[in-house]
Structure formats: structure tokens, C-alpha cells
C-alpha positions, -999 to 999 in steps of 0.1 A, spaced: -789 60 448 -764 32 451 -757 18 486 -725 -1 492 -721 -27 519 -686 -39 526 -677 -68 549 -641 -73 556 -629 -106 570 -597 -111 589 -575 -139 578 -574 -171 598 -542 -187 609 -515 -161 605 -519 -138 575 -492 -116 589 -458 -132 581 -430 -133 606 -401 -109 600 -378 -125 575 -340 -124 575 -338 -114 539 -348 -80 524 -371 -95 498 -408 -84 500 -423 -110 523 -452 -133 514 -477 -151 536 -464 -180 556 -477 -216 552 -474 -230 518 -480 -267 523 -512 -284 515 -511 -306 546 -536 -294 573 -557 -275 548 -591 -268 564 -620 -282 543 -644 -256 557 -653 -226 536 -634 -194 544 -653 -161 553 -645 -142 521 -644 -104 519 -669 -88 495 -686 -56 485 -723 -54 476 -740 -28 455 -776 -28 465 -805 -32 440 -839 -48 437 -841 -84 448 -866 -98 423 -840 -107 397 -808 -127 402 -778 -107 414 -746 -104 394 -716 -119 412 -681 -111 399 -651 -133 406 -616 -119 397 -586 -137 383 -552 -146 397 -534 -117 414 -567 -97 412 -592 -85 438 -628 -74 440 -618 -38 434 -610 -47 398 -648 -46 392 -657 -15 413 -667 9 385 -683 -19 364 -703 -31 395 -716 5 401 -725 10 364 -742 -24 360 -762 -19 392 -775 14 378 -782 1 343 -798 -32 353 -813 -24 387 -798 -57 401 -777 -62 432 -740 -67 422 -716 -86 444 -678 -85 440 -657 -110 460 -621 -114 470 -610 -150 465 -591 -168 492 -554 -157 493 -564 -124 475 -574 -89 485 -588 -88 521 -599 -124 522 -582 -150 545 -551 -169 535 -550 -207 533 -525 -232 519 -554 -247 499 -558 -230 465 -578 -258 448 -608 -249 427 -628 -272 450 -619 -250 479 -627 -218 461 -661 -232 450 -668 -243 486 -661 -207 498 -688 -195 474 -712 -223 484 -710 -209 519 -712 -172 510 -740 -169 484 -768 -186 504 -759 -165 535 -763 -133 515 -795 -145 500 -781 -142 465 -788 -177 452 -794 -184 424 -772 -157 408 -756 -147 375 -720 -158 381 -694 -139 361 -658 -151 365 -626 -139 348 -597 -164 343 -591 -182 376 -625 -168 387 -640 -182 356 -628 -216 364 -641 -213 399 -675 -202 385 -676 -231 360 -669 -256 388 -695 -241 411 -721 -243 383 -713 -279 376 -713 -289 413 -742 -267 425 -764 -257 395 -791 -246 420 -768 -217 430 -762 -204 394 -790 -190 372 -766 -184 344 -729 -182 339 -704 -160 321 -668 -173 318 -645 -144 307 -615 -154 285 -611 -189 300 -621 -224 293 -625 -256 314 -591 -269 302 -554 -266 308 -541 -230 303 -505 -232 313 -491 -230 277 -504 -195 271 -499 -181 306 -471 -159 319 -483 -162 355 -454 -185 366 -428 -159 355 -449 -131 371 -449 -150 403 -412 -156 403 -405 -119 396 -428 -108 424 -411 -132 449 -377 -118 439 -386 -81 446 -365 -66 474 -375 -33 491 -357 -18 521 -378 -12 552 -390 23 559 -390 38 524 -419 60 513 -447 42 495 -441 61 462 -405 51 462 -413 15 472 -437 12 442 -410 27 419 -384 2 432 -408 -28 427 -418 -16 393 -381 -13 382 -374 -48 395 -404 -64 378 -399 -47 345 -373 -70 330 -397 -99 333 -431 -81 332 -425 -58 303 -462 -47 298 -467 -16 320 -504 -22 325 -497 -57 338 -470 -44 362 -494 -18 375 -520 -45 380 -495 -67 399 -484 -37 420 -519 -32 434 -509 -62 456 -480 -43 472 -492 -31 506 -475 -14 536 -478 -28 571 -460 -12 600 -435 5 577 -427 -26 557 -440 -37 523 -454 -71 515 -475 -88 489 -510 -92 501 -516 -122 478 -504 -155 492 -476 -162 467 -464 -193 487 -498 -210 483 -501 -199 447 -467 -213 439 -475 -246 455 -508 -248 437 -499 -233 403 -503 -265 383 -537 -270 398 -547 -234 391 -537 -237 355 -557 -269 351 -594 -277 356 -609 -305 378 -621 -334 357 -659 -335 357 -685 -358 342 -717 -339 348 -729 -310 326 -744 -276 335 -776 -271 315 -782 -234 322 -774 -205 298 -736 -199 295 -716 -172 277 -679 -176 270 -668 -140 265 -634 -139 249 -608 -113 242 -601 -109 205 -564 -105 210 -561 -133 236 -549 -168 231 -564 -183 263 -593 -200 246 -583 -220 216 -607 -237 191 -594 -270 204 -611 -262 237 -646 -260 221 -655 -297 224 -649 -297 261 -668 -265 265 -698 -281 246 -696 -313 266 -697 -296 300 -719 -266 289 -742 -278 261 -761 -245 259 -729 -224 257 -725 -195 233 -692 -179 225 -687 -142 219 -655 -123 211 -648 -87 222 -626 -71 195 -593 -54 205 -594 -69 240 -567 -90 256 -570 -114 284 -583 -87 308 -614 -80 288 -631 -59 314 -601 -36 317 -593 -33 280 -629 -28 268 -651 -21 297 -680 -7 277 -681 -36 253 -677 -60 283 -708 -45 300 -727 -44 268 -721 -81 263 -733 -89 298 -764 -69 294 -771 -86 261 -767 -120 277 -792 -110 304 -818 -98 280 
């Protein structure tokens, strides 16, 4: 039987925004990088229990995501592998605290605080998109915490040219919902306002998982202010000289353009034992598009 342990962490320093004068869906306050706390944040996570003799699987979601993106995959992999499976909300996402600092160094630092506390180091680190970049940086900085690494449809390079995230963010910030409307109507209004920019229904539904109701008002639980301030950083990757010598799998979506052949030299430089595998008929969200193939690739890499 699977046993779930969930630890929620309340945000530090004002997650709840003050009431704005406009009718737009509010976002978290505090977007400047000045005063960013260098200490790790207490991230929210869920743990599916398993045997402790083999490294746990740790999933890191991408931009606008949350740990719930991997709920069914975590349960299934725990059953099929017998391992513990941890899913984590990154800072400024899900139920984790908000902070003006969205650097990969800060996100890596959060995990450096969490994994040893849970007794899950070294682990198998699996990161999608932004989470993949966090996972790669953590492996480079602290190889003692990472037994092996899977980067899902992302590379240690600049990704701005293929990303629609800036336009998604602008569309989310422009959404206006009157106070006091029912949740179903609020989601419909937000969907209608996002649709001219975010034309893919599946992507809109994904973004709308971040629309939450608090005291009769709707707000985005992701910290869009911090994301907007840090977007150039999020699209880039911190320059590194060291290499990670453990096993690495770059798992790519066959229909995605996020990882280009021109990225391969940098992948080989930083991760000399890397192997690349493509999941046919999958876009950028490989785990959502082809979950069975995604899990099969992970199990094959663990074998």
C-alpha cells in the first residue's frame, strides 16, 4: 500500500497580496531582487513511501507547474520500482513560499536544504524544463546529492527563442475577474481572456491550475511579479566550468524544439556521460503527452 506524506509550508514575507485598486487578477507582492534572502526556503512537497535501500526519485516541475503535475506518475513509479518518490513545489509555485529571488542558484539552494533533511540524498533527480535546469545546476554544484539525473526536454543553454512563456505571463497578468463570481464562471472568464494569446487548450488548462480563490477573490498562486523580473535568468542557464560525471539522461519530446542539435556540445561538456532519448509524438510536456512512454524511459534508465 502506498503511503503519502504531505508537508505544506506557509509563505514567508507576505504571500497574500494587498487588495489592489484594479480588477485584474492579483499577483504576489514584492518583485524586486533587492533584499532577497540567501537562505533556503521551506518547500512544500509530497512523498510516496517506499523502501529506502535504493535512491529515491525526486521530481521537479517546470515554470507555472506544481508538484501535482506528477501525482499519478509518482504513485505508479513507486508501485513499479518500490522506491520512494518525492514531488516538490519550487519557490513561487504551488504551496511553496514566495520570494523575489527566482535564480537557479536559489532554487538549487532550496533543494540542498530539503533533500538531506528528508534523508533522500543521493537521489535520482528528474526535472522538467525549469526544473530540469535546477536539477542540472544542483548536480553540478553538489554531485554528492545526485546519484543520477534526468533532464526532461531542456538543455543547459538559452531557451528563450523557442519559448512562449513571456507571452503566457503577460496574458495571465492581464486577466480581470470581478470579485464574488463562482469558481466555474471565474475559470471560464479567465479561459476566454487567455485564449487569444494561449490558443492551445491544454496549455490554457495547465495555466488555469494556478487560479485559486481566497476569501471570494481569485488570484494567481504563482508569483508572476518575481517571474517577470527574473524571466531572462529563467530562460538562461548559469555559466559553469565543472562537469557532473554521473549517469545523465536527456529525455526529449519528439515534437518539441526546446533542445536543438546545437546544444549538444554544451551538454557533452557539462555532462560527459549523457545519453539522449526522444519520446515520439510528445511535445514539451513529455510527461503529460506520453506518460507511459515517459515512465518506461525512466525505468529503462534506472535498470
